BALODREN-86338 format. One line per field, with one value per residue: residue number from 1; residue in three letters; chain; x, y, z of N, C-alpha, C in turn. Coordinates in steps of 0.2 Angstrom, whole numbers. Atoms other than C-alpha are relative to their C-alpha. Example, Ala and Ser with C-alpha at 12.3 -4.5 7.8 and 13.67 -1.06 7.14 Angstrom:
num = [1 | 2]
residu = [ala | ser]
chaine = [A | A]
n.px = [4 | -4]
n.py = [-6 | -6]
n.pz = [0 | -1]
ca.px = [62 | 68]
ca.py = [-22 | -5]
ca.pz = [39 | 36]
c.px = [4 | -4]
c.py = [6 | 5]
c.pz = [0 | 3]
***
This chain:
num = [1 | 2 | 3 | 4 | 5 | 6 | 7 | 8 | 9 | 10 | 11 | 12 | 13 | 14 | 15 | 16 | 17 | 18 | 19 | 20 | 21 | 22 | 23 | 24 | 25 | 26 | 27 | 28 | 29 | 30 | 31 | 32 | 33 | 34 | 35 | 36 | 37 | 38 | 39 | 40 | 41 | 42 | 43 | 44 | 45 | 46 | 47 | 48 | 49 | 50 | 51 | 52 | 53 | 54 | 55 | 56 | 57 | 58 | 59 | 60 | 61 | 62 | 63 | 64 | 65 | 66 | 67 | 68 | 69 | 70 | 71 | 72 | 73 | 74 | 75 | 76 | 77 | 78 | 79 | 80 | 81 | 82 | 83 | 84 | 85 | 86 | 87 | 88 | 89 | 90 | 91 | 92 | 93 | 94 | 95 | 96 | 97 | 98 | 99 | 100 | 101 | 102 | 103 | 104 | 105 | 106 | 107 | 108 | 109 | 110 | 111 | 112 | 113 | 114 | 115 | 116 | 117 | 118 | 119 | 120 | 121 | 122 | 123 | 124 | 125 | 126 | 127 | 128 | 129 | 130 | 131 | 132 | 133 | 134 | 135 | 136 | 137 | 138 | 139 | 140 | 141 | 142 | 143 | 144 | 145 | 146 | 147 | 148 | 149 | 150 | 151 | 152 | 153 | 154 | 155 | 156 | 157 | 158 | 159 | 160 | 161 | 162 | 163 | 164 | 165 | 166 | 167 | 168 | 169 | 170]
residu = [met | ala | gln | arg | met | asn | arg | gln | pro | gly | val | arg | arg | pro | asp | arg | arg | asp | leu | phe | gln | ser | pro | ala | asn | phe | leu | ala | phe | gly | phe | gly | ala | gly | leu | ala | pro | leu | ala | pro | gly | thr | ala | gly | thr | leu | ala | ala | ile | pro | phe | phe | leu | leu | leu | his | pro | leu | asp | pro | leu | leu | tyr | ala | ala | thr | val | ala | ala | ala | phe | ala | leu | gly | ile | pro | leu | cys | ala | his | ala | ala | gln | ser | leu | asn | thr | pro | asp | his | pro | ala | ile | val | trp | asp | glu | met | val | gly | leu | trp | val | ala | leu | cys | phe | ile | pro | phe | ser | leu | pro | ala | val | phe | leu | ala | phe | ala | leu | phe | arg | leu | phe | asp | ile | leu | lys | pro | trp | pro | ile | asn | val | leu | asp | arg | arg | leu | thr | gly | gly | leu | gly | ile | met | leu | asp | asp | leu | val | ala | gly | ile | phe | ala | asn | gly | val | val | arg | leu | leu | leu | pro | tyr | leu | pro | gly]
chaine = [A | A | A | A | A | A | A | A | A | A | A | A | A | A | A | A | A | A | A | A | A | A | A | A | A | A | A | A | A | A | A | A | A | A | A | A | A | A | A | A | A | A | A | A | A | A | A | A | A | A | A | A | A | A | A | A | A | A | A | A | A | A | A | A | A | A | A | A | A | A | A | A | A | A | A | A | A | A | A | A | A | A | A | A | A | A | A | A | A | A | A | A | A | A | A | A | A | A | A | A | A | A | A | A | A | A | A | A | A | A | A | A | A | A | A | A | A | A | A | A | A | A | A | A | A | A | A | A | A | A | A | A | A | A | A | A | A | A | A | A | A | A | A | A | A | A | A | A | A | A | A | A | A | A | A | A | A | A | A | A | A | A | A | A | A | A | A | A | A | A]
n.px = [-8 | 2 | -2 | -7 | -2 | 1 | -4 | -5 | -4 | -1 | 6 | 6 | 12 | 1 | 8 | 1 | -3 | -5 | 7 | -3 | -5 | -1 | 9 | 4 | 6 | 5 | 1 | -4 | 3 | 6 | 4 | 2 | 3 | -5 | 2 | 6 | 0 | -1 | -2 | 2 | 1 | 10 | 2 | -2 | 2 | 5 | -4 | 2 | 7 | 3 | -6 | 4 | 6 | -3 | -4 | 3 | 5 | -8 | 1 | -3 | -7 | -4 | 2 | -7 | -7 | -2 | 0 | -8 | -3 | 4 | -5 | -7 | 0 | 1 | -7 | -4 | 4 | 4 | -9 | 0 | 4 | -3 | -7 | 1 | 2 | -7 | 3 | 3 | 6 | 5 | 5 | 2 | -3 | 3 | 1 | -1 | 10 | 10 | 0 | 3 | 9 | 3 | -1 | 6 | 4 | 2 | 2 | 3 | 7 | 1 | 7 | -5 | -1 | -6 | -4 | -3 | -5 | -7 | -3 | 0 | -4 | -6 | -3 | -1 | -9 | -4 | -3 | 0 | -4 | -1 | -3 | -4 | 0 | -4 | -7 | -1 | -3 | -6 | -7 | 2 | -2 | 1 | 8 | 4 | 0 | 6 | 7 | 1 | 1 | 7 | 1 | 1 | 8 | 7 | 4 | 4 | 6 | 6 | 0 | 5 | 4 | 0 | 1 | 7 | 9 | 7 | 5 | 1 | 5 | -1]
n.py = [5 | 8 | 0 | -4 | 6 | 6 | 2 | -1 | 7 | 3 | 0 | 3 | 0 | 6 | 4 | 5 | 1 | -3 | 0 | 7 | 2 | -1 | -1 | -6 | -2 | 0 | -1 | -9 | -3 | 0 | 7 | 1 | -5 | 1 | 2 | -4 | -5 | -9 | -1 | 1 | -4 | -1 | 5 | 3 | -2 | 1 | 5 | -2 | -3 | 6 | 4 | -7 | -1 | 5 | -1 | -4 | 1 | 3 | -5 | -6 | 0 | 4 | -2 | -4 | 3 | 6 | -3 | -1 | 6 | 1 | -9 | 1 | 6 | -1 | -2 | 5 | 2 | -6 | -1 | 9 | 0 | -6 | 3 | 5 | -7 | -5 | -7 | -5 | -1 | 1 | -2 | 6 | 1 | -4 | 0 | -6 | 0 | 5 | -3 | -7 | 1 | 6 | -6 | -6 | 1 | 3 | -4 | -3 | 0 | 4 | 1 | 3 | -7 | 0 | 6 | 0 | -7 | 2 | 5 | -4 | -5 | 6 | 1 | -7 | -1 | 3 | -2 | -7 | 0 | -6 | -1 | 0 | 6 | 0 | 1 | 5 | 4 | -2 | 3 | 6 | 7 | 2 | 6 | -3 | -5 | 4 | -1 | -9 | -6 | 2 | 0 | -7 | -3 | 1 | -6 | -5 | 3 | 0 | -7 | -3 | 4 | -4 | -6 | 1 | 5 | -2 | -2 | 9 | 3 | 9]
n.pz = [-5 | 1 | 6 | 2 | -3 | 2 | 6 | -4 | 3 | -3 | -2 | 4 | -5 | -9 | 1 | -5 | 0 | -5 | -6 | -6 | 0 | -11 | -7 | 1 | 5 | 0 | -5 | 1 | 10 | -3 | 2 | 5 | 3 | 5 | 5 | 5 | 8 | -2 | -8 | -4 | -8 | -3 | -1 | -4 | -6 | 1 | -1 | -6 | 2 | -1 | -7 | -8 | -2 | -5 | -7 | -2 | -4 | -6 | -3 | 2 | 0 | 3 | 6 | 5 | 3 | 5 | 7 | -1 | 2 | 10 | 3 | -3 | 4 | 3 | 3 | 5 | 4 | 3 | 4 | 3 | 8 | 2 | 4 | 4 | 9 | 4 | 1 | -8 | -5 | 7 | 0 | 0 | -6 | -5 | -7 | -5 | 3 | -5 | -8 | 3 | 0 | -7 | -4 | 1 | -3 | -9 | -7 | 0 | 0 | 2 | 3 | 7 | 4 | -3 | 8 | 4 | -1 | -1 | 7 | 7 | -3 | -2 | 6 | 3 | -3 | 1 | 1 | 0 | -4 | -1 | -6 | -3 | 3 | 5 | -2 | -2 | 3 | 5 | -3 | -7 | 5 | -1 | -7 | -7 | 6 | 8 | -3 | -4 | 4 | 0 | -6 | 1 | 5 | -2 | -4 | 1 | 1 | -10 | -2 | 5 | 0 | -7 | 1 | 5 | -2 | 1 | 9 | 3 | -3 | -2]
ca.px = [8 | -2 | 3 | 22 | 26 | 21 | 31 | 47 | 60 | 62 | 41 | 27 | 6 | 6 | -6 | -12 | 4 | 13 | -8 | -1 | 17 | 16 | 3 | 11 | 6 | -8 | -12 | -4 | -14 | -29 | -34 | -34 | -42 | -26 | -29 | -42 | -37 | -43 | -41 | -37 | -34 | -54 | -55 | -46 | -54 | -69 | -61 | -62 | -79 | -85 | -68 | -76 | -92 | -84 | -74 | -87 | -97 | -79 | -80 | -73 | -53 | -52 | -59 | -42 | -31 | -36 | -34 | -17 | -12 | -18 | -6 | 9 | 7 | 4 | 23 | 33 | 19 | 15 | 40 | 38 | 26 | 35 | 52 | 43 | 37 | 55 | 46 | 42 | 26 | 16 | -1 | -8 | -2 | -16 | -16 | -13 | -31 | -40 | -30 | -33 | -53 | -55 | -44 | -56 | -70 | -65 | -73 | -87 | -107 | -111 | -123 | -121 | -122 | -107 | -97 | -98 | -93 | -78 | -74 | -77 | -67 | -54 | -51 | -52 | -36 | -28 | -28 | -28 | -14 | -14 | -2 | 4 | 2 | 11 | 27 | 25 | 23 | 39 | 48 | 46 | 51 | 48 | 33 | 30 | 33 | 18 | 6 | 10 | 3 | -16 | -14 | -14 | -27 | -39 | -38 | -40 | -57 | -61 | -57 | -72 | -84 | -83 | -89 | -101 | -110 | -124 | -129 | -130 | -145 | -147]
ca.py = [67 | 49 | 51 | 60 | 44 | 31 | 37 | 39 | 24 | 11 | 14 | 3 | 1 | -14 | -29 | -43 | -51 | -37 | -37 | -55 | -54 | -50 | -47 | -29 | -28 | -32 | -22 | -4 | -7 | -7 | -26 | -23 | -5 | 1 | -5 | 3 | 12 | 29 | 37 | 24 | 38 | 37 | 21 | 16 | 29 | 22 | 4 | 11 | 16 | -5 | -6 | 13 | 5 | -11 | 1 | 12 | 4 | 2 | 13 | 31 | 29 | 11 | 17 | 30 | 17 | 6 | 19 | 23 | 6 | 5 | 24 | 15 | -2 | 7 | 16 | -2 | -7 | 9 | 9 | -13 | -7 | 10 | -1 | -16 | -2 | 5 | 23 | 35 | 33 | 25 | 31 | 11 | 12 | 16 | 13 | 29 | 34 | 21 | 28 | 45 | 43 | 32 | 49 | 61 | 51 | 48 | 55 | 60 | 56 | 42 | 46 | 43 | 63 | 62 | 49 | 56 | 74 | 67 | 56 | 70 | 84 | 69 | 67 | 87 | 90 | 76 | 81 | 98 | 98 | 113 | 119 | 113 | 95 | 100 | 102 | 87 | 78 | 87 | 82 | 68 | 50 | 36 | 24 | 39 | 52 | 40 | 41 | 59 | 68 | 58 | 59 | 78 | 79 | 70 | 80 | 93 | 83 | 80 | 98 | 105 | 90 | 95 | 114 | 108 | 95 | 104 | 109 | 89 | 81 | 65]
ca.pz = [48 | 44 | 27 | 26 | 41 | 29 | 13 | 25 | 19 | 28 | 35 | 29 | 34 | 47 | 43 | 52 | 51 | 64 | 74 | 81 | 79 | 98 | 114 | 112 | 96 | 97 | 112 | 103 | 85 | 97 | 95 | 76 | 73 | 70 | 54 | 47 | 30 | 35 | 51 | 61 | 76 | 76 | 74 | 88 | 98 | 92 | 96 | 115 | 116 | 121 | 136 | 145 | 143 | 155 | 163 | 167 | 181 | 193 | 207 | 202 | 209 | 204 | 187 | 187 | 192 | 180 | 166 | 175 | 172 | 157 | 151 | 163 | 151 | 137 | 135 | 133 | 123 | 113 | 110 | 106 | 91 | 86 | 84 | 77 | 61 | 60 | 63 | 81 | 81 | 65 | 63 | 66 | 85 | 96 | 110 | 116 | 108 | 120 | 134 | 128 | 128 | 145 | 152 | 145 | 151 | 168 | 185 | 172 | 173 | 165 | 148 | 127 | 125 | 137 | 126 | 113 | 120 | 125 | 109 | 100 | 110 | 113 | 93 | 90 | 103 | 98 | 83 | 81 | 94 | 103 | 117 | 128 | 117 | 101 | 112 | 119 | 102 | 94 | 106 | 119 | 108 | 111 | 122 | 135 | 119 | 108 | 125 | 135 | 121 | 121 | 140 | 138 | 124 | 134 | 150 | 143 | 133 | 153 | 156 | 143 | 145 | 165 | 159 | 147 | 158 | 163 | 144 | 142 | 139 | 149]
c.px = [0 | 6 | 8 | 4 | 0 | 4 | 11 | 5 | -1 | -11 | -3 | -7 | 3 | -5 | 0 | 7 | 4 | -7 | 6 | 6 | 3 | -7 | 1 | -1 | -8 | -6 | -2 | -4 | -8 | -5 | -2 | -3 | 5 | 1 | -1 | 7 | 1 | 0 | 1 | 2 | -7 | -4 | 2 | -3 | -6 | 1 | -1 | -4 | -2 | 8 | -3 | -5 | 1 | 3 | -5 | -4 | 2 | -2 | 6 | 11 | 2 | 0 | 9 | 5 | -1 | 4 | 7 | 7 | 4 | 9 | 6 | 3 | 2 | 11 | 3 | -4 | -1 | 11 | -1 | -3 | 5 | 6 | -2 | -2 | 5 | -5 | -1 | -4 | -6 | -8 | -7 | 1 | -5 | -3 | -1 | -5 | -4 | 2 | -5 | -9 | -2 | 2 | -6 | -10 | 0 | -3 | -9 | -9 | -2 | -7 | 1 | 1 | 12 | 7 | 1 | 2 | 6 | 3 | 3 | 6 | 7 | 3 | 0 | 9 | 4 | 1 | 1 | 7 | 3 | 7 | -2 | 2 | 3 | 7 | 3 | 2 | 4 | 5 | 2 | -1 | -1 | -7 | -3 | -3 | -7 | -7 | -3 | -6 | -8 | -1 | -3 | -5 | -4 | -1 | -2 | -9 | -5 | -3 | -7 | -3 | -1 | -5 | -7 | -9 | -7 | -5 | -2 | -6 | 2 | 4]
c.py = [-8 | -3 | 1 | -8 | -7 | -1 | 1 | -6 | -4 | -3 | -3 | -2 | -7 | -5 | -3 | -3 | 3 | 2 | -6 | 1 | -1 | 2 | 7 | 2 | 2 | 6 | 9 | 0 | -2 | -7 | -1 | 9 | 4 | 1 | 2 | 3 | 5 | -2 | -6 | 2 | -2 | -7 | -3 | 4 | -5 | -9 | -2 | -2 | -10 | -2 | 8 | -4 | -8 | 2 | 2 | -2 | -1 | 8 | 5 | 0 | -7 | 1 | 4 | -5 | -4 | 2 | 1 | -5 | -1 | 8 | -3 | -5 | 1 | 7 | -3 | 2 | 4 | 0 | -5 | 3 | 5 | -6 | -6 | 3 | 3 | 7 | 2 | -1 | -1 | 1 | -7 | -2 | 5 | 0 | 5 | 4 | -1 | 5 | 8 | 2 | -2 | 7 | 7 | -2 | -2 | 4 | 4 | -4 | -5 | 4 | 3 | 8 | 1 | -2 | 4 | 8 | -1 | -2 | 5 | 6 | -4 | 3 | 7 | 2 | -2 | -1 | 6 | 5 | 5 | 1 | -1 | -8 | -3 | -1 | -5 | -5 | 0 | -4 | -5 | -4 | -4 | -1 | 7 | 10 | 0 | 1 | 7 | 5 | -1 | 1 | 9 | 1 | -2 | 1 | 5 | 1 | 1 | 8 | 4 | -5 | 2 | 7 | -2 | -7 | 3 | 4 | -5 | -3 | -6 | 3]
c.pz = [-1 | -5 | -2 | 3 | -5 | -8 | 4 | -2 | 5 | 6 | -4 | 4 | 2 | -5 | 5 | 2 | 7 | 7 | 3 | 0 | 9 | 4 | -2 | -4 | -1 | 5 | -4 | -2 | 3 | -2 | -10 | -1 | -4 | -6 | -5 | -4 | 3 | 6 | 4 | 10 | 2 | 1 | 7 | 8 | 0 | 5 | 9 | 3 | 7 | 8 | 4 | 4 | 8 | 7 | 5 | 7 | 7 | 2 | -4 | 1 | -3 | -10 | -2 | 2 | -4 | -10 | 3 | 0 | -4 | -6 | 2 | -7 | -8 | -3 | -2 | -8 | -8 | -3 | -3 | -10 | -6 | -3 | -4 | -9 | -2 | 0 | 7 | 0 | -4 | 4 | 5 | 9 | 2 | 5 | 7 | -1 | 4 | 7 | 2 | 4 | 7 | 4 | -1 | 2 | 8 | 6 | -4 | -1 | -3 | -6 | -4 | 0 | 3 | -2 | -5 | -1 | 0 | -5 | -4 | 4 | 1 | -9 | -2 | 3 | 0 | -6 | -2 | 5 | 4 | 5 | 6 | -5 | -8 | 4 | 1 | -3 | -4 | 4 | 6 | -9 | 3 | 4 | 5 | -6 | -4 | 6 | 5 | -6 | 1 | 6 | 1 | -2 | 5 | 8 | 0 | -7 | 8 | 1 | -3 | -1 | 7 | -2 | -6 | 5 | 1 | -6 | -3 | 0 | 4 | 7]
***
């Protein structure tokens, strides 16, 4: 999907000028992680981990509220960035991956194996897009469309991590 979008007329690879064009782009491009030449979605998900480490000590309800606010903020952020790049969902827009990982780790007891598993499962669901993620990805547009498929991928990853928690070390 990423390669196909970059070949569409009017769609170009963003650069540092785009990153610093606006605060919305800076956030939507994951503080620059989305500019990675290979696997920007994975780079954006990796960029979410340090923020998770800051968030995880919060009370679980405050953590969930913060992630919900990040999701809500992501709708206009991602819409703005997509519009600035003249494409519906450019691979450089990775705020949705960041929020998706935070969802995958919501209410999960902290351990490095759990973080690794949540990361791997979230990327798997985000890349493969099983039903209903694929339906959301195809049918919804704008900032909500960009954000919602990753929210559901994060929920799926969270569910599988919960099932596997008893088998994780630590």
